[in-house]
Each structure stands twice: as C-alpha cells, then as structure tokens.
N, C-alpha and C positions, 0 to 999 in steps of 0.2 A: 219490653224495650227500656234500656237504660236511661236514666234521667240525664246522663251526662253524654249520651251518643250524640254525634252530629249527623243532622238530618237535613235534607234539601228543602229550602223553604220554596213551597209551590213550585213554579217552573223556573224560578231564579237560579243562579249559580251560587247564591249563599248557602252556607251549611253551618248554622249557628247549632249549638247544643239545645237539646230539648228543654232543659232548664235554664234559664237566663235572668241577668239581674236587672230589675227594675229599679231606676236610679230616682224614683219620686221622691224618696225620703232623703236623698243626698243634699237637698238644698236647704234642709233646715225649716221646712213648712210645719212638720209634725212635732219635731223637737230639736234643740240646737245640736248642731254638729260642726266640727272644725275640719280644715282642709286636710289635717293630718289623718283624722278619723277616716275621712273618705279615702285617703290614699290607702291606709291599711285595710281597710275594707275591699277596694277593688284589687289590691294586690293578693289577698287571701282569696278571694272570689276566682281569680285566675288559677292559683295554685291549687285549688280544689277541683278544677276542670271545667269550669264555666267559660264560654267562649263568645257570649253576646251580651252586649248592655244595651238598654233602653232609657233614653232620656227625653227632655223636652224644655222649651223655654219657660212653661207654665210652673216648672217645679221649683219655684225659687231659685237657689245659687245652684242647682244640680249641675248645669253644664259647665259652670265655672269651677267647680270643685272638681269635677270629672276631668276636665281639661288640665287642671294642675296636677292631678294624680297621673295622667297620661304623660306629662312632660318628664316624670321621674322614673317611669316604670317601662319595661320592655315586654311589650305583649304584642307579639308579632301577628297572631291570627285571631285577635278579638274584633269581632264586628260591631258596628254601633249604628244604632237607629236614633234618629231625633225627629223633630216634629216642627210643623208650621201652621200658624194661623191662630196660635193661643199666647203669643208673647204678650204679657202685660201691658206693654206700650202701644202695641197694635192688635189687641185682642179680637177674634172674630172677623178679622179682614182676611179675606182670601185673593185680593189682588196680585196681581204678577209683582207690581212694585212691591208691596209688603211681604210677599213670599220671599223674594228676593233679598230684601232687607233682612228678613228674620233668618234666613240660611246663611247670609254673611255674618250675621252676629254670631250664629252658632259655630261657624268655622272659626271666628275669632277666638271664642271662648273654649272651644274643644282641640284646638290646634289641628284642625284637619281641612284640607281643601275639598275633600270627597268623603261622602258619606255612603255607607252600604246601603241604608234604607232611609227615606225620608217619608213621613206620613202627614197627610192633612189631619189635623187636630180638633176634635170636638166642634164641629159645625153645627150651628143651631138649626140650619135648613141645608139643602143640597144646591139650591140654584145658584148661589156664588161661586160653589166649588166646580160646578159644572159648565159655568159661563165660559164662553169662547175668549181665549187669551188668558184667563184667570185660572185659578185654582189647579187642577190637574193639567191644564195645558202648560201652566207657568212651570210646573215640576218637569213635564216632558221637555221642556226647552232647556231647562237646567240639567236635565240629564243628557241632553244632546252635546251640552257644554262639558260635559264630563264632570259634573259637581255631585252626582249621585249615581247610584246603581240601579235600586229598585224603588218602586213608588207603592204607598200604602194609605189606609184610611184607619185612624184610631177615634171611635166614637161608641157611645153607649147605643145609640138608636141602631136596632138590626136591620131595619127597612133600608136605612141609609147605606148600609154595608151591601145589601142585596142590589140596590140600584147602581152603584158604583162597579160591582162585579159584572152585573148584566150589560153594563156599558162598556165593559172591557177597558176599564180605566186603572185597575189596581193590579199589582203582583202579589199583595198581601194585605190583610184585614187585622185589626187589633180590637175585636170585642171586649168588654171587660165586665166581670161581676155576674154574669149570665150563665156560666157553666160551672157548676159546683154540685156539692150533695143537697143544697137547698133549692137552687135554680137550675134549670136545664132548657129554659127558653131559646138558648142559642144554638141548640142541636141542629135544627134544620138548616140554618144558615151555614154552620160549619160543613155540613155535608154538601150543601150547594157550591160553597168556595171550593171544597176538594175536588167535586165534580168538574169545575171550571178551570182546574189547576192553578187556583190562587192559595198561597199560604195562609196559615192561621196562627196568629200569635195571640195567647191568652192573657189578658190583663185582669189584674185583681182577683186571683183564683180564691182568696180568702174572703171574699166580698168587702175589700176596703178595711179589712180587719175584723169584722164581725165574727168571723169563724177561728181568729188567731190567738184568742186570749183565754182559752179554756171556756169558762162558763161566758156565753154571750152577754149575760147581764153586765159583766164588767166591761165589756167593750161599749154597751149602750150607755155607760155613764160617761165614757171618754168622747164619743161622737153621736151627733144627732142623725143616727141611722135611720129614724123614721123619715128624713127628707129623702132618702134613696130607696128604701125599701117598704113593701106594704107590711101590714100587720101580719099577714099570712106567711110572709118570708121570715120575719123576726121569730115568730112561733116555730116556724120550721128550724130554725137555727137552734132554739131552746130545746125542741124536741131531739134533734141529733145529738145535742150535747148530753142529754139525759141517756139516750142509747148508748152512747160512746162510754160514758161514765160507769155504766152498769156492765160493760164489758171490759173494763180497763184499758181502753185504748184512748189516746188524745184525739180531739175532734180535729185539730188543724193537721195532723199527720194522716189520719184516714182521708181527709179531703184533699191533701195534695197528692196521695197515691192515686186517689179518685180521678183527678183532673189530668193526671200524667198517663193513666192507663187507656185513653182513648186514641185511636189511631187518626181521628179527625182534627186533631191539634198538633202543629209541628213545634210551637215553642210555648212554654209556659214561663210568665215572668214571676219572679219571686223578690219581694221588696226587703232591702236590708240596710242598714245604715250603721253596722258595727261587725267587726269580725265575729263577736258572739253570735249576732242574728244570721249571719250568712252561713256559719257553720252548722248552726242548728237547723236552718231552712234546707241545706244540702242533705244532711242526715235524715230529715223527714222525706225528702224525695227519693233517697236511696235505699232505705231501711224498709223491708216489706213489713206489711200488716200481717197478723197471724192469720194462717189459712182459713181458719173455722169463721173468724171475724170477718175476713174479706168476703167470703161466699155469703154470709148473712147480710153484709151492707149491700152487696149487688142485689140480692133478693129484696131487700127494703126498697131499694132505688127503684126496681122494676115495679113493685107494688104500688109505690107512690106515683110512679108515671102512668100506671093504668088508670089510678083513681083520677088524676087530671085529664086523661084524655077524653075527647068529646065522645059521647055514648052513640 
C-alpha cells in the first residue's frame, strides 16, 4: 500500500493520504521557525503528494503559520484537522462555550469556516467530554451548523479511545506513540476501531523523536523521554538501534515502513518544519527496506510480541 495513496478514513467521506503532515513543529515549540519556512514546507509537502495536515491550538503558532501559508498557496484538495480543548488560554476545558470559542479562533487563524475533522484533544478524564451539552455534544452541534465534517479524539490514553468508540461518539481516533517497533500496545484498540468503522490516525510514529535521531542516546540528551516512556521502552529503542546499525539500515526508516505497513492504520502523521525534513520523511515512507532486512525485522517483532504476551 503506497504511503501517498488516498484512503477513506473510517466511514467518513474523507480521503486523506496515508502519509500526512503533522504540524506540531510548525509553531516554534521545538525550534524557531518563520512564516516563510512554514509556507515553503507546506508547499513542498503538497507538491510531494501529501493531502492532509493536522494541527492544534496547543502547538504554539502552528495554526497561525499554517493559515498564513494557506492564504498564499492554492491547495484545493488538502484536508485539515484541528483540535479543541487544548488551547493554552482555556486548556482542558471541554464546555460547549469554550469549544465554540476555540473553534472560532482556529477558523480565524486558519482562514477556514469549515474543518474536515475536529478532535477533542488530550482530556485528562472523559467525564467532561461525555457530559450532556459539552464535549462531543458541542461538536455534534457545530457539525449540524456546517462548521465541521467529522469528529474525533486525540489522546494518549487508549482506554479513553475505546470508551469514545463504544459510545458511538467518534468518526476517527488519534492515538500516539503506542504503535511502532518498540511499542505495540495500541494494536487491540486499532483493530477495535477498524471493526467499528472508526478511522485511525497514528500520531508520533517515531515516539516523539526517540526513534528519529539515529542513536536514541542522542534523542535522550535533547528531551526528557523518561517522563513519557518506561526504562523498558528506552532499552527497546536502544536495542532496535543496535539491530539496525548491524544491518546497515536506518532505524527511523525501518520504523516508518513498519507503521505504514499495517492495514489497521488509515493515516500516519509525520512531523516536519522544513523542506529538507519533509523531503526526507517522504523518502523514508516511500523507499522500501531491503527484503531480507524487512523479513528479519518482522520475525523479530513477532518474537518480541510472543515474549510479552501473557502465558
């Protein structure tokens, strides 16, 4: 399945490319970026064949810079998802008033009156999201007004996603960092979503960069990954790096091929904040890994999964 193939997202009428641009780094949170750099990156992303972009109020000036780029560029079939509930000025508030306020702000910044997909973002608990009149009810009302097409949930907690699916509240889910060569805890959820016609967008396929810098020890010096991952996860990343180095294959390349290979994921987000980064990411997503290395990697994944399965 091609990384640039357009695929139906769950039961929605959206057909994003399997590889999509995650614009978390477009807002200057990780490193400085100018509006011109953001524009050039989005322009190149589209030229390379990617047709979906995901952003959020949480990502610094990402919405602002994406909006400025979209003013200058003609990208007719680009679909966009944004999020509510994580705006820094009203963070972790899922009331109808604050959701509407957040979406109004996103419309102003992105220059769009209607969004293809809007996700509830990072709720610390599900009760406010499921409350009558708030959360998902508020998004349903906004959809009735024509402000959005599909409704989703973006959060790390896999049980939250399952609750939303079972309640019939979402068209798509966005789990992150839990399906890759190191962690595959999201597999049961992904299969559950697919069985229920809910689309799956995979965020942070490179574990927030842990698998993206060659030697994970380099990444560990950049970010406090121990706040996000267990010592077993970090050791797993180091082991995979050694395994890849011995076979002369890049870890992030192998991992991107792995996450794109499953039929249980509709869209994989790749982060980029420069033309160079998006070109490199697309190359990794479209260039096959040597057959012998690929077969050996899949055998190793199966072996690791067997070890971790309950007796």
